[in-house]
ROTIBA-717231 format. One record per residue: residue in three letters; x, y, z of N, C-alpha, C in turn. Coordinates in pm, whole numbers, plus 50000, padded with zeros to 5 digits. Example, Ala and Ser with C-alpha at 12.3 -4.5 7.8 and 13.67 -1.06 7.14 Angstrom:
# residues 2
ALA513194943150780512304955050780513204967050780
SER512854977550708513674989450714512905000350787
This chain:
# residues 189
MET559759197951501560449210051541561559213451442
ARG562279202951399563369205151305562869210751173
GLY561709206151129561109210851004560779225751010
ARG560279230251124559949244451140561219252951137
ALA562269248151201563529255651204564099256751062
LEU564059245850988564549245950852563699255250765
ALA562399254950783561519263750707561799278450739
ALA562049281450866562349295150906563659299950844
VAL564679291150840565959294750779565779297250629
LEU565059288350561564819289950418564029302650388
LEU563049305650472562269317950454563159330250471
GLY564069329850570564999341050592565939342950474
VAL566459332050419567349332850302566589338350183
ALA565369333950161564569338850048564289353750063
ALA563979358250183563699372450206564959380850183
ALA566099375950230567349383250209567699383850061
SER567469372949988567749372849844566849382649771
ALA565579383149808564649392449742565069406849768
ALA565469409849890565909423549922567169427049844
ALA568069417649829569299420249754568999422949608
CYS568019415949550567669418149410567119432249387
ARG566369437549484565789450849468566859461649467
THR568019459249526569019469749533570199467149442
ARG570079457949346571179455449254571529468249181
GLY572799471249176573249483249109573249495649196
ARG572729494549318572689506149408574079508949459
PRO574569521149438575879524749493575809525649644
ASP576869522149709576929522949854577009537549894
PRO576019542949970576029557050006577189560750097
ASN577829550950158578969553750246580269555550169
ILE580249552350040581439553949958581389567649893
ARG582399575549914582509588449846583339585949722
MET582659584849608583369581849485584199593949444
ALA585429591249408586329602049368585759609149246
VAL585799622149248585289630049136586309630449024
SER587569630449058588619632048958589159618548914
HIS588299610748848588699597648798589719599248687
GLU590519588848669591389588748552590469588848431
ARG590869595648325589979597448213590579592248085
THR589689589147991590129586647855590119600047786
ASP590689601047667590779613947598589429620147569
GLU588369611947549587079617647515586279621847638
THR586779619347758586069623147879586559636747927
PRO585659646647944586099659747990586569659348134
ALA587529667748167588069668348302587149676348393
PRO586769670648507585989678348602586909687448682
ALA586339697848739587139706348827587489698448953
GLN588709699748999589149692349116589239701649235
LYS588719697149348588759705149469590149704749530
PRO590569715449598591889715449661592039703649756
GLY593169696849745593459685649834592819672549794
GLU592019672549687591349660349645592239652749549
GLU592399640049571593249631649488592399623849390
GLY592999619049284592299611249183592279596549212
THR592909592149318592899578049352592449576349495
ALA592009564449526591559561449661592479550949719
SER592669551349847593529541649912592749529249949
PRO593429517749959592739505649999592039507750132
GLY590819502350138590059503350262589239515950273
SER589349525250180588599537650192587129535850162
ALA586739524650106585339522250076584579517350198
GLY585229516050310584539512450431584659497850469
SER585209489550382585399475550417586849471850397
ALA587299462750477588709458950476589149454250339
GLY590219460150287590819455750164590129460450038
SER589039468050048588349472449927588909485849881
THR588719488749753589149501549699587989507749623
VAL587999520649616587009527749537587539528749396
PRO586779524449295587259525549158587569540149125
THR588679542249057589099555749024589219557948874
ARG588999547748795589129548748650587729548948588
LEU587459559048509586179560248440586349554848299
GLU585539545048264585569539148130584209540848066
ILE584129549247964582879551047890582999542747763
PRO582239531847755582319523547634581959531547509
PRO582639529047397582369536547274580899536147232
GLU580239524647253578829523547212577929532547298
VAL578339535047424577579544247510577759558647459
ALA578999562347428579279575747376578549578147244
GLN578379567647164577679568947035576169569747053
ALA575649563947160574199563147180573619575347253
TRP574409581947339573879592547426574649605447404
SER573919616547386574569629547363574549638547486
GLY573719635347583573609644047700572769637847809
ILE572419646247906571579641848018570379651048030
ARG569319645848087568129653848116567989654648267
LEU567979667048316567839669448460566479675648488
GLY565839670848592564639677148643565059686948750
TRP564439698548755564759708448857563479713048924
LYS563619717449047562499723049121562999735049200
ASP562299746249185562579758249263561779756849392
LYS562479754849504561809752749632561069765149681
VAL561459776849631560829789349674559499791449600
SER559539790749467558339793449388557489781049363
GLY558089769149378557379756849350557409752949202
LYS557999761249116558059758148973558989746348951
GLU558659738448847559469726848810559669726748659
GLY560719719848617560969718548475562119708948450
THR562519708248325563669699948288564629708148204
VAL565859703848204566889710048121567759698848065
ASP568049699747935568959690247871570349696347870
VAL571329688247911572709692947918573569683647832
PRO574159688947724575039680647641576289676247719
ILE576749664047693577959658947758579129668247724
GLY579859672347827581019681047809580679695847803
GLU579409699047819578979713047811578159716647935
GLY577839729447945577039734248057575739740148009
ALA574769740848100573469746948071572989753848198
PRO572399765848182571909772848301570579767048349
LEU570349768448479569039765448536568199778048520
PRO566939778148564566139790348550566809802648614
ASP567589800648718568399811448773569729810848700
PRO570039820448612571249819548531572559819848610
SER572499822648740573729822148819574119807748851
LEU573209798248824573489783948843573639777248707
VAL574799770848686575069763848561575469749548595
VAL574889739948523575199725748541575989721148421
ARG577119714248446577909708248338577789693148350
ALA577519686548239577459671948234578839666748198
ASP579479659748290580819654548267580799640548206
ALA579819632248244579739618548192578329613148215
PHE577899603748129576629596848147576869581948125
LEU576399574048220576479559448211575059553948226
PRO574479548248121573099543348129572919530848215
ALA573959522948231573889510848313575089510948409
PHE575099520848498576199523248591576589510448666
THR577899508248674578439497248755579849501048799
MET580229495748915581579497748967582179483948991
GLY583409482148950584069469448976585329468248892
GLY586249460048939587479458048866588309470648853
GLY588169479648949588929492048946588359502748855
ALA587159500348797586609509948702585149512948732
ILE584759524848694583349528848690583019528948542
THR581969521448503581639520148362580149517148346
SER579749513548225578369509948195578339495748142
GLU577359488148189577229474148144576549473148008
GLY576159484147951575519484047820574969497847789
VAL574209498747678573669511747637572229513947682
GLU571569503447728570189504847775570159511647910
ALA569159520047934569029527748059568499518748171
GLN569389510648227569019501648336569299507748472
ASN570369515148485570769521548611571469534848577
PRO570709544648524571319557048476572029564948586
ALA573219569748552574009578048643574729588648560
ALA574919600148621575649610948553576589617448651
ARG577779620748602578709628648682578509643048637
VAL578139651748731577859665648700578679674848788
THR578829687048740579449697648818578479709348813
VAL578179715248930577279726648937578089738748983
PHE577919749748911578609762248941577569772748980
GLU577879780449082577039791849119577889804349110
LYS577479813449021578249825648993579699822248958
GLY579879811548881581209807548836582009799248933
LYS581519797349055582239789649156581619775649169
GLU582479765449166581989751749178581399749549318
ILE580129744749320579489741949449579129727249466
PHE579219719349357578929705049365579619698249249
ALA580209686749276580779678249172580639663849218
GLY579939655849142579779641949181578779634649094
TRP578509622249134577589613549062576189615149118
ILE575209615549028573799615249068573149603648992
PHE572089598049051571489585749001569979587248984
THR569449581948876568009582348853567279573748955
ARG567709561448971567019552049060567289554549207
PHE568369561149240568769563249379569099578049402
PRO568099586849399568369601149412568909605249549
ASP568769596549648569259599849783570749596849800
VAL571379590549702572809587649709573549599449645
HIS574379606249720575149617949674574259628749613
PRO573189632949681572289642749621572909656749614
PHE572459664449516572819678549506571969685949608
THR572599693549696571849701349795572109716149772
HIS571039723749774571109738149750569929744349825
PRO570079756549877568969762549951567719765049866
ARG567899766849734566749770349651566349759449552
PHE567329752749489567009743449382567289728949418
GLN566419720149369566639705749375566909701249232
LEU567809691549217568079685549087567899670549098
ARG567409664548991567319650048985567619645848842
LEU568279634648829568599629348698567369622148642
GLU566849627348531565709620948465566189609748374
GLY567389611148320567939601048230568869607248129
GLY569129599848024570019604647920569239610347803
VAL569949617747718569369623047594569989614847482
PRO569149607047412569689598747302570249607447190
ARG571339602447132571949609347018571009608046898
SER570839618746825569969618746707570619610046599
PRO569799602046527570369594246418570849603646307
ARG571959599946246572549608646142572019605546007
């Protein structure tokens, strides 16, 4: 009887470990990451919503004593490797789909020119920890982009979107869907 109980416990631990491995790098959907992170000089400033602060208070991440990282650190090698982001779009009305490349720090229109997407930052290996949001390297292991979407010049969305986890902080619009396809590599000089 004791052997079966031990086997059941070991099987449970193995299953939990396997599930944890599948979600490594997944941002917690319950955490609303601050859009207005502290920036380095090379990071463009996103538009800030009224009443929104650039820092988070302890415990705001949903667990006792935790904090939401508020400092964005783009490693120099990431900035040198990637020039923009590639977004997939779908028109829910017509069913048409396509992609648009958006250079970092610039905007690009969707098929409806009243919608413009600006790429604020791209992290190919997104990670949060130690008070910072950064990339663990230049390889596209967990691509994430901070984008701002404007409709007729008015900001309607600002936040992080993820290639591997499109359901975390998704862009919602009555007509268009957006998904992060990945980064646009910088052309060799």
